[in-house]
MIMI-138334 format. One record per residue (C-alpha): z, x, y; residue in one letter. Coordinates in pm, whole numbers, plus 32768, in hexadecimal, padded with zeros to 4 digits. Last residue first. Layout:
ZXYA
...
END
This chain:
86DCA9BB18BAA
860FA88018FBP
86A8A7461867K
85BAA65F17B2V
857DA4E817C0Y
8495A3ED1719I
848CA29417B5G
84A7A11B1789I
8407A1211630V
83C39FC9159BP
84809F911455R
84499FEF12E7P
8526A12712E3Y
845EA25E1292A
8442A2B91124S
84D4A3D2104CP
8630A34D1095S
8788A3EB10B2V
88B6A31D1117F
899AA2FB1246D
887FA3911313S
876AA4531266V
85EDA4501259F
84DDA4E3117DG
8484A62C10D4S
849BA72611EFE
8596A64B12A0T
8572A55713BFR
86BEA4D51449I
871AA3671440E
8767A2431526V
875DA0CE14DFH
875C9F8E15A9G
88979ECE1607A
87F89D7D15B4D
86A79CDD1604P
85EA9E2315D7G
85C79F751673G
85ACA0D015D9Y
861FA222165DV
85A4A36715C4I
866BA4A61603V
858AA5D415CFA
85FEA6EA14E8G
84B7A719142EV
83A4A6C21521P
833CA5561534A
81E5A510149CK
8276A4391385Y
8343A3791486P
8203A30C153BN
8259A2C316A7K
81E1A405174EI
8210A44F18C2S
8356A50A1887L
8498A4A01930E
8574A5B619B6K
86E0A5F81960F
87C6A68F1A68G
890DA5F019F7Y
896DA4E11AF0N
8836A41F1B5AR
8749A48B1A45T
8843A45F1928L
88C8A31C19C2E
8774A27919E7D
8706A2EC188DG
883FA26817E2A
8836A1061871E
877DA075173FR
8896A0FE1665A
8990A01D1715W
8AEFA07C1784A
8AABA17B1894S
8BC4A27718B8T
8B1AA3BF185CP
8C05A4C117BER
8C3EA5F9188DS
8BB2A75B1891K
8A52A71A1814I
8986A7EC1720V
8AD1A88216A9D
8A7BA838153BA
8BB0A75C151FA
8B50A6A4165FV
89EBA65915F1L
8A5EA5FE148FA
8B6EA5161512D
8A7FA45F15FAK
8980A43A14DDV
8A8FA3AE13F9Y
8B0FA2B714FDA
89AAA24B1550W
895EA20113E1C
8A93A12E139AH
89F2A01812CBW
8A65A0C11186T
8906A10610FCM
88F6A1950F9FH
8930A2E10EECP
8A31A3470FF0H
8A39A49110ABA
8B85A515112FR
8BB6A6551065Q
8A47A6B51082R
8A55A67911F8A
8B7DA761122DI
8AE8A87F1162Q
8996A8541204A
8A35A848135EA
8ADDA9971316R
898CAA3512CCI
8902A98E1402M
8A10AA2B14D9R
89B4AB80144BP
884FAB5B14D8D
8761ABA513BCY
8679ACC01351H
857AAC9C123AL
855AAD96111BG
85B4AC9C100CH
85B5AB371096S
848CAABB0FC9K
8563AA7C0E93P
8650A9870F3EG
873AA98D1065F
8876A9290FACM
883BAA190E89G
87DFAB2B0F80Q
8947AB270FFAE
89C9ABC30EB7G
88CEACE10EC5T
892EAD28102DS
8846ACAB113AL
8796AD8D1232E
8817ADA21395R
87CEAD1414EET
8864AD6B1640K
875BAE6816ADS
864BAD6B1651K
86A1AC8B1779D
85D0AB5C171AL
8500AAD7183DL
83E3AA64175FS
8291A9CB17B3E
8218A8DD16A2D
8281A79A1750A
8146A7A71823S
8165A6B41945A
82AAA75F19A5V
840EA73A1932A
843BA89A18AEA
84C8A8B1174ET
85DAA9AE170ES
8719A8E516F7L
8673A7C61641L
85C0A8C51568V
870AA94E14F2A
8788A7E914CBL
8669A79513E3L
869DA8C8130FI
8811A89012FFP
87E7A721129BL
870EA775116AH
87B0A6AE1050F
86F6A6BF0F03K
86F9A5760E41M
87BFA56A0CFEM
END
């Protein structure tokens, strides 16, 4: 079974500054905590001793329950739900198409677009929006791959429209 690292990626999503260098962090360390022994199973063997935003811990529990082994064609719905459930955004985006996600996240939810277009160079927690002749695709970068309605070790094989993060 593939490891699911949504909480790690959402923690970074909340704490990553949208500047030329995606390495700068705005994480409020006073609000973080270490994981319990039971929670470390969701975050993986490298999580011991690290501190996480409590919302991300909850997002991991939610995401693990909702993940599918294969694509369901509802990527944007799953990413919307994960962002709301983790309290990254307060209301559910209304755009219908995955390819519209970046515009709505920047316009209505305070996300910033990064200057990079390579999904493998996206920081953990970034929302990656892909184009294409249909609705497009959207996923969140994880430590070991990508997640939306399913978990994948590989980026989606489409042109990247944009990579987005939400400064804390």
